[in-house]
N, C-alpha and C positions, 0 to 999 in steps of 0.2 A: 345399448351398452357400448359400442365402437365410437357412437359420436359425443357421448361422455365423455370419454377418455381424450376425444379428438379437440373436444373445448378445451377442456381442462390443461391439455397442451398449448394450444392457441391461448389462453389465458397468462398461462405461467412464462410463455416467451413474450407475451406486452409486456409483461411486467417485467421480465431485464430488461426489453429496451429503455423504455420508459426509467429505467434505475440508470440506467449508461445514460442513458441522453441526459438527466437530472442532476445525475453526479451524485444522490442518493449514495448512502453507504460508504464512498469514497474516506469518511474521515472514522476513522477507529477509534476508541475513548476507554480508557480503564478507566474502572470502576470501586470502590471500595463495597464491604459488605453491606452499609445503609443503602446504596443504588447511588451513591455521590460523585459526578466527574469527578475524578484526581489526578487526570494527565490526558492528551492528549499522545493516541498511540501512531508511530510512522515506523514506514518499513526500512530495512535495510533492503537496496537494490541490487546487490550481490547478492544474499545468503536467502531472502525475503522475507527472513525472520521479523515480528515487527517488538516495538520497542517504547518503551515509553519515550515522549521527545525530551522532556528534561534528562535523562538518563544516558539520551546517543551522544557517540562521536558524531560532530560535524566536519564537511570541509566543504567549501566553497571552490567550485569550479565554472569556470566562463559563464558568473554571473549569478549561478545558480548552486542554492544550498541542500545538498544530499546530507542524509542522515546513517548511523551506521551502528551496527549491531557491537562492534568491539573495534579497536583501531588495526587490525588484522583486516578485518575486512575492507576498511579504508584505507588502506594500504593497496590490496589488490586493485582495489576498484580506481585509483591514481592511476597505476601502473597499467593495467588495462587500454586506460583514457591514454594514457601517451602514445602506445603499442599501434593503438588502431586510429591515433591522429598522424600517424606517419605515414600509415598508404594511402 
């Protein structure tokens, strides 16, 4: 019984490592009730909320595009970036 649990845990960790290395699961999609993909979901880097890409507030900082759930989160992120770059 202990061996079975050990092998299950080993398989789970191997799966998680492979998933991370291959980038599987890094993209999240919004689907309608028929299972059709409606929009790619993006994660707000500040509050970690997922929002549809086409509805997200976007800002470009240092050549990288960031997506936010609201203008408030975007402004907080910009302010944080300004204060951390001064240090």
